[in-house]
C-alpha positions as CSV (number, residue, x, y, z in Angstrom):
1,M,-16.8,-9.1,1.3
2,P,-13.5,-7.2,1.8
3,E,-11.2,-6.8,-1.2
4,V,-8.1,-8.9,-1.7
5,P,-5.0,-6.7,-1.1
6,R,-2.0,-6.9,-3.4
7,P,0.7,-9.2,-2.1
8,P,4.2,-7.7,-1.9
9,R,6.2,-7.5,-5.1
10,P,9.7,-6.2,-5.7
11,P,9.0,-2.5,-5.1
12,L,11.0,-1.4,-8.2
13,A,10.1,2.3,-8.4
14,A,9.8,2.8,-4.6
15,A,13.2,1.2,-4.0
16,H,15.0,3.5,-6.4
17,P,17.5,5.4,-4.3
18,A,16.6,8.7,-6.0
19,Q,12.9,8.1,-5.2
20,L,13.6,6.9,-1.6
21,A,15.7,10.0,-1.1
22,A,12.8,12.1,-2.4
23,Q,10.6,10.6,0.3
24,A,12.8,12.4,2.9
25,T,12.0,15.7,1.1
26,L,8.3,14.9,1.0
27,A,8.5,14.3,4.8
28,G,10.1,17.7,5.3
29,R,13.6,16.4,5.8
30,A,16.9,16.9,4.0
31,A,17.4,14.1,1.4
32,P,20.5,11.9,1.7
33,A,23.1,12.4,-1.1
34,L,23.4,9.5,-3.7
35,D,27.0,10.1,-4.7
36,G,29.1,7.9,-2.4
37,A,26.0,6.4,-0.7
38,Q,26.0,2.9,0.6
39,V,22.7,1.0,-0.1
40,L,21.9,-2.2,1.7
41,H,19.4,-4.6,0.0
42,L,18.0,-7.6,1.8
43,A,16.5,-10.4,-0.3
44,A,16.9,-8.5,-3.6
45,T,16.2,-9.8,-7.1
46,P,18.3,-9.3,-10.2
47,E,15.7,-7.0,-11.9
48,E,16.0,-4.7,-8.8
49,L,19.7,-4.4,-8.4
50,L,21.3,-4.8,-11.8
51,P,19.6,-1.7,-13.3
52,L,20.3,0.3,-10.1
53,A,24.0,-0.6,-10.0
54,W,24.2,0.2,-13.7
55,S,22.4,3.5,-13.6
56,L,24.1,4.8,-10.4
57,P,27.8,4.0,-10.7
58,S,28.8,6.4,-7.8
59,T,26.5,4.5,-5.4
60,T,27.6,1.2,-3.8
61,F,25.0,-1.5,-3.4
62,H,25.3,-4.4,-1.0
63,A,23.0,-7.4,-1.5
64,V,22.6,-9.9,1.3
65,A,20.2,-12.7,2.3
66,L,20.0,-13.8,-1.4
67,D,18.5,-17.1,-2.5
68,D,20.6,-19.3,-4.7
69,G,18.8,-18.3,-8.0
70,A,19.0,-14.6,-7.3
71,G,22.6,-14.8,-6.2
72,D,23.7,-16.6,-9.3
73,A,21.8,-14.3,-11.6
74,L,23.3,-11.2,-9.9
75,A,26.8,-12.6,-10.0
76,T,26.5,-13.3,-13.7
77,G,25.1,-9.9,-14.4
78,R,27.7,-8.2,-12.3
79,E,30.5,-9.8,-14.3
80,A,28.8,-9.3,-17.7
81,L,28.1,-5.6,-17.1
82,G,31.3,-4.8,-15.1
83,L,29.4,-3.6,-12.0
84,T,32.2,-3.0,-9.5
85,N,29.8,-1.1,-7.3
86,L,27.8,-4.2,-6.4
87,T,28.7,-6.6,-3.6
88,L,27.0,-9.9,-3.0
89,D,26.4,-11.7,0.3
90,G,29.3,-10.1,2.0
91,P,29.3,-8.8,5.6
92,L,26.8,-6.1,6.4
93,P,28.3,-2.7,5.9
94,A,29.0,-0.7,9.1
95,R,27.1,2.2,7.6
96,A,24.1,2.1,5.2
97,D,22.6,5.3,4.0
98,L,19.6,3.6,2.5
99,V,18.3,0.1,3.5
100,V,15.7,-1.8,1.4
101,W,13.9,-4.7,3.1
102,H,10.7,-5.5,1.3
103,R,10.5,-9.2,1.8
104,G,11.1,-11.3,4.9
105,F,10.5,-8.9,7.8
106,S,7.1,-10.4,8.6
107,E,8.7,-13.8,9.0
108,R,10.8,-12.5,12.0
109,T,9.7,-13.3,15.5
110,D,11.8,-10.3,16.8
111,P,10.7,-7.3,14.8
112,A,12.0,-4.8,17.4
113,D,15.4,-6.4,17.4
114,A,15.5,-6.6,13.6
115,L,14.7,-2.9,13.3
116,A,17.3,-2.0,15.9
117,H,19.9,-4.0,14.2
118,L,19.4,-2.0,11.0
119,A,18.9,1.3,12.7
120,R,22.4,1.1,14.2
121,R,23.8,1.3,10.6
122,L,21.7,4.3,9.5
123,P,23.4,7.7,9.7
124,E,21.4,10.7,10.8
125,D,19.8,11.2,7.4
126,G,19.6,7.5,6.6
127,L,16.3,5.9,5.4
128,L,14.8,2.4,5.6
129,L,12.2,1.1,3.1
130,L,10.3,-1.7,4.9
131,G,7.7,-4.0,3.4
132,W,5.5,-5.7,6.0
133,C,2.2,-7.6,6.4
134,V,-0.5,-5.6,8.1
135,L,-3.4,-6.5,10.3
136,P,-6.4,-6.6,10.1
137,G,-6.2,-7.3,6.3
138,W,-4.1,-10.4,6.9
139,H,-6.8,-12.1,9.2
140,M,-8.8,-13.5,6.2
141,L,-5.7,-14.1,4.0
142,G,-4.3,-16.0,7.0
143,M,-7.0,-18.6,6.7
144,V,-5.9,-19.2,3.1
145,R,-2.3,-19.4,4.2
146,E,-3.1,-22.0,6.9
147,L,-5.1,-24.1,4.4
148,L,-2.3,-24.0,1.8
149,R,0.4,-24.8,4.3
150,F,-1.5,-27.8,5.7
151,H,-2.1,-29.2,2.2
152,V,1.5,-28.7,1.1
153,G,2.7,-30.4,4.2
154,R,0.6,-33.5,3.4
155,T,1.9,-33.7,-0.2
156,P,5.7,-33.8,0.2
157,D,6.3,-35.3,-3.3
158,A,4.8,-32.4,-5.2
159,P,6.5,-29.0,-5.6
160,P,5.1,-26.8,-2.8
161,A,4.0,-23.9,-5.1
162,A,2.4,-26.3,-7.6
163,A,0.5,-28.1,-4.9
164,A,-0.8,-24.8,-3.4
165,R,-2.0,-23.5,-6.8
166,A,-3.7,-26.8,-7.6
167,L,-5.6,-26.8,-4.3
168,L,-6.6,-23.1,-4.7
169,D,-7.9,-23.8,-8.2
170,L,-9.9,-26.8,-7.0
171,L,-11.6,-24.9,-4.1
172,A,-12.2,-21.7,-6.1
173,D,-13.9,-23.5,-8.9
174,A,-16.0,-25.6,-6.5
175,M,-17.3,-22.7,-4.3
176,P,-20.6,-20.9,-5.0
177,P,-20.6,-17.8,-7.3
178,S,-21.2,-15.3,-4.5
179,G,-20.0,-14.7,-1.0
180,A,-17.0,-16.7,0.1
181,G,-16.6,-18.2,-3.3
182,S,-16.3,-14.8,-5.0
183,W,-13.7,-13.8,-2.4
184,L,-11.7,-17.0,-2.8
185,R,-11.6,-16.5,-6.6
186,A,-10.3,-13.0,-6.1
187,V,-7.6,-14.5,-3.9
188,R,-6.7,-17.0,-6.6
189,A,-6.5,-14.1,-9.2
190,T,-4.1,-12.4,-6.9
191,V,-2.0,-15.5,-6.3
192,R,-1.7,-16.0,-10.1
193,T,0.2,-12.8,-10.3
194,L,2.9,-14.2,-8.0
195,D,5.9,-16.3,-9.1
196,D,6.7,-19.4,-7.1
197,G,9.2,-17.6,-4.9
198,E,6.7,-14.8,-4.0
199,L,4.0,-17.4,-3.4
200,A,6.3,-19.3,-1.0
201,T,7.3,-16.1,0.9
202,T,3.7,-14.8,1.2
203,F,1.7,-17.9,1.9
204,L,4.0,-20.9,2.7
205,A,6.8,-19.6,5.0
206,P,7.0,-21.4,8.3
207,Q,6.8,-18.1,10.3
208,H,4.4,-15.3,9.6
209,H,3.8,-12.4,12.0
210,P,1.7,-9.5,10.6
211,L,1.4,-6.4,12.7
212,H,-1.1,-3.7,13.5
213,A,0.2,-0.2,12.6
214,H,0.4,0.9,16.2
215,A,2.6,-2.2,16.9
216,L,5.0,-1.3,14.1
217,H,5.2,2.3,15.3
218,A,6.1,1.0,18.8
219,H,8.8,-1.3,17.5
220,A,10.2,1.5,15.4
221,A,10.2,4.0,18.3
222,E,12.1,1.4,20.4
223,A,14.7,1.2,17.6
224,G,15.0,5.1,17.5
225,L,13.1,5.3,14.2
226,V,10.0,7.1,13.1
227,L,7.6,6.4,10.2
228,L,7.8,9.1,7.5
229,G,5.1,7.8,5.2
230,D,4.1,5.1,2.7
231,A,6.1,4.6,-0.5
232,E,3.0,3.4,-2.3
233,R,-0.1,5.4,-1.4
234,R,-3.0,4.4,-3.6
235,E,-4.0,1.2,-1.9
236,G,-4.1,2.7,1.6
237,S,-5.3,6.1,0.7
238,A,-8.0,7.7,2.9
239,A,-9.1,9.6,-0.3
240,R,-11.0,6.4,-1.2
241,L,-13.3,6.9,1.8
242,P,-16.5,9.1,2.0
243,D,-16.0,12.7,2.9
244,H,-17.6,12.4,6.4
245,V,-15.2,9.5,7.2
246,V,-12.2,11.6,6.0
247,D,-13.4,14.4,8.3
248,F,-13.6,11.9,11.2
249,L,-10.0,10.8,10.5
250,V,-8.8,14.4,10.4
251,D,-10.4,14.9,13.8
252,E,-8.8,11.7,15.2
253,R,-5.4,12.8,13.9
254,R,-5.7,16.2,15.7
255,A,-7.0,14.6,18.9
256,H,-4.9,11.5,19.1
257,G,-2.0,11.8,16.7
258,P,-1.1,10.2,13.3
259,V,-0.7,6.6,14.7
260,V,-4.4,6.3,15.7
261,A,-5.6,7.8,12.4
262,E,-3.4,5.5,10.5
263,Q,-4.7,2.5,12.3
264,H,-8.2,3.5,11.5
265,V,-7.4,3.7,7.8
266,D,-5.9,0.2,7.8
267,L,-9.1,-1.1,9.4
268,L,-11.4,0.8,7.0
269,V,-9.6,-0.2,3.7
270,N,-8.6,-3.7,4.9
271,R,-5.0,-3.0,4.2
272,A,-2.8,-6.1,4.3
273,F,0.6,-5.0,2.8
274,R,2.5,-1.8,3.2
275,L,5.8,-0.3,2.0
276,T,6.8,2.2,4.7
277,V,9.7,4.6,4.8
278,L,11.4,5.1,8.2
279,G,14.0,7.5,9.3
280,R,15.9,8.6,12.5
281,A,13.7,10.0,15.2
282,G,14.1,13.5,16.3
283,R,15.5,15.0,13.0
284,P,14.7,18.7,12.6
285,E,12.3,19.4,9.7
286,A,13.5,21.2,6.6
287,A,11.8,22.8,3.6
288,R,8.4,21.8,2.3
289,P,8.2,19.1,-0.4
290,L,8.7,19.1,-4.2
291,V,11.0,22.0,-4.5
292,G,14.2,20.8,-6.1
293,L,12.7,17.4,-7.1
294,W,12.2,15.9,-10.5
295,V,8.7,14.7,-11.4
296,G,7.5,12.2,-14.0
297,T,4.6,9.8,-14.6
298,P,5.0,6.0,-15.0
299,D,2.0,6.1,-17.5
300,P,0.3,9.2,-19.0
301,A,-3.0,7.3,-18.8
302,H,-2.8,7.3,-15.0
303,L,-2.9,11.1,-14.9
304,V,-6.4,12.4,-14.2
305,G,-7.1,16.1,-14.5
306,T,-6.5,19.0,-16.8
307,H,-4.1,21.1,-14.9
308,P,-1.3,22.4,-17.2
309,A,1.4,20.7,-15.0
310,L,-0.2,17.3,-15.7
311,D,-0.4,18.1,-19.4
312,A,3.4,18.9,-19.3
313,L,4.1,15.5,-17.7
314,R,2.0,13.7,-20.3
315,A,3.9,15.4,-23.1
316,A,7.3,14.8,-21.5
317,W,6.8,11.0,-20.8
318,P,8.9,9.0,-20.2
319,R,11.2,11.9,-19.3
320,F,11.1,13.7,-15.9
321,L,10.8,17.4,-15.5
322,P,12.0,19.7,-12.7
323,Y,9.1,20.6,-10.4
324,E,9.8,24.3,-10.8
325,A,9.6,24.0,-14.6
326,L,6.0,22.7,-14.5
327,P,3.4,25.3,-15.4
328,E,1.7,26.9,-12.4
329,G,-1.7,27.0,-14.0
330,G,-2.8,30.1,-12.2
331,S,-0.8,29.9,-9.0
332,P,2.0,28.0,-7.3
333,E,-0.6,26.6,-4.9
334,A,-2.7,25.2,-7.8
335,R,0.4,23.5,-9.2
336,L,1.3,22.0,-5.9
337,Q,-2.2,20.7,-5.3
338,A,-2.3,19.0,-8.7
339,V,1.0,17.3,-8.3
340,L,0.4,16.2,-4.8
341,E,-3.0,14.7,-5.7
342,A,-1.4,12.8,-8.6
343,L,1.3,11.6,-6.2
344,E,-1.3,10.4,-3.7
345,A,-2.8,8.3,-6.5
346,D,0.6,6.9,-7.5
347,A,0.2,8.6,-10.9
348,V,3.5,10.4,-10.6
349,L,7.0,9.6,-9.4
350,V,9.3,12.1,-7.7
351,R,13.0,11.7,-7.5
352,T,16.1,13.7,-6.5
353,R,17.7,12.7,-9.8
354,P,16.0,12.1,-13.2
355,P,16.3,8.8,-15.0
356,A,18.5,8.7,-18.2
357,V,15.6,7.9,-20.5
358,G,14.5,9.2,-23.9
359,G,16.3,8.2,-27.0
360,D,16.7,5.3,-29.5
361,R,19.4,3.2,-27.8
362,V,19.0,0.0,-25.8
363,P,21.3,0.2,-22.7
364,A,23.5,-2.8,-22.0
365,V,21.7,-3.6,-18.8
366,V,18.3,-3.9,-20.6
367,R,19.9,-6.1,-23.3
368,H,21.3,-8.4,-20.6
369,L,18.1,-8.8,-18.6
370,A,16.1,-9.4,-21.8
371,A,18.6,-12.0,-23.2
372,A,18.8,-13.8,-19.8
373,G,15.0,-14.3,-19.7
374,L,14.7,-12.2,-16.5
375,P,12.1,-9.5,-15.8
376,V,13.1,-6.3,-17.6
377,P,12.0,-3.2,-15.7
378,D,12.1,0.0,-17.8
379,L,14.6,2.8,-17.2
380,L,12.1,4.5,-14.8
381,H,12.6,1.3,-12.7
382,V,8.9,0.4,-13.3
383,A,7.7,-3.1,-14.1
384,R,5.8,-3.3,-17.4
385,P,4.4,-6.1,-19.5
386,L,6.8,-7.1,-22.3
387,S,5.7,-9.2,-25.2
388,P,8.0,-12.0,-26.4
389,E,8.6,-10.1,-29.7
390,D,9.6,-6.9,-27.9
391,R,11.9,-8.9,-25.5
392,V,13.7,-10.2,-28.6
393,L,14.1,-6.7,-29.9
394,L,15.6,-5.4,-26.6
395,A,17.9,-8.5,-26.3
396,R,19.3,-7.7,-29.8
397,G,19.5,-4.1,-29.1
398,E,17.8,-3.3,-32.4
399,V,14.5,-1.4,-32.1
400,P,13.0,-0.4,-35.4
401,P,11.5,3.1,-35.7
402,E,7.9,1.7,-35.7
403,A,8.5,0.0,-32.3
404,R,10.2,3.0,-30.5
405,A,7.1,4.6,-29.2
406,R,5.8,1.6,-27.3
407,L,9.4,0.7,-26.1
408,A,10.2,4.3,-25.2
409,P,10.6,3.7,-21.4
410,W,13.4,1.2,-22.2
411,L,15.3,3.4,-24.6
412,A,18.1,5.9,-23.7
413,P,20.3,8.5,-25.4
414,T,23.2,6.1,-25.2
415,E,24.0,2.4,-24.6
416,A,26.7,3.2,-22.1
417,R,26.3,3.8,-18.4
418,P,25.1,7.3,-17.3
């Protein structure tokens, strides 16, 4: 049975402008500057944009295509925090240095036109972070989607998400313990991680058009864009495959190019969701990656290996360190290999600017999100579990010394904006 891929969630860390800009460096391109940048977010959530607008006051964020709940929460947060660099549901800016569209693209029947519409707003060094549903992984999930949509359509008096969850529970519990039953229970476990809005977007939207990798490449090329890489690597990594299969993929890449090799990986790992970074086609390549970037880990437990560079990142957490300041551990090549392998496993984050983290103060944006009952990403812009007791501490802005270690990612040197 194929595994159940993770449905799309707000890509908090991947959508951070400093991390998105670092993706350009990783792809061998010059990174766009953040000071004065215009960032366009489509279908954003309050936990995405309020911390970004707070932490990057010299960057302007434009939020469009908002649902009512998100728009109201963003408007309340903007007023409470004095975020003059955040606009809501206004006209699309003529220029957008960075565009984030992680939800809704696969509902479009005109993917090429949609990409072209955004590409016209990107300057030469502009970047687009695109979330999209992928074939073949969506073939089996598509059966679940059809079943849930049919059932919800026949129960108009029940809330759609509640009706879908109830049916999935009924079927998953009734199926045999192995085979299709095991897979359906895995789907249910994945669905339980979604809020009602994410469930509706992923499984209940009227239109749904997943694409093969080669089709997205073709649509991007038609819009004058090229795929630079994936913002989240672990789920689609070829490193999970046996060595002889990896050798085959390397040969395919040499013989037929990256698109063919990428399509093979999607088939082999049953990938269903991707976060892809796109940029302008035909840009000249610049220096190799990591030089000039800041490196940190979202969780020291995720780092596997004993290289001194990884030890330094564990010790520094949650702070980031300049790549050049990491110990070489014998040679620059050994350091580069250790960090790139950790990056491939999503065990490190790389940014063009470090987060303002490390201290004993609760920033106002964290207090606001906690008090409003909204998800509270940490200052690395990473989603983490937060107990009700710790939420109360953050909402009050009073973290006792014994709680500071576990709440370290939410604490800063000052309560004020950076």
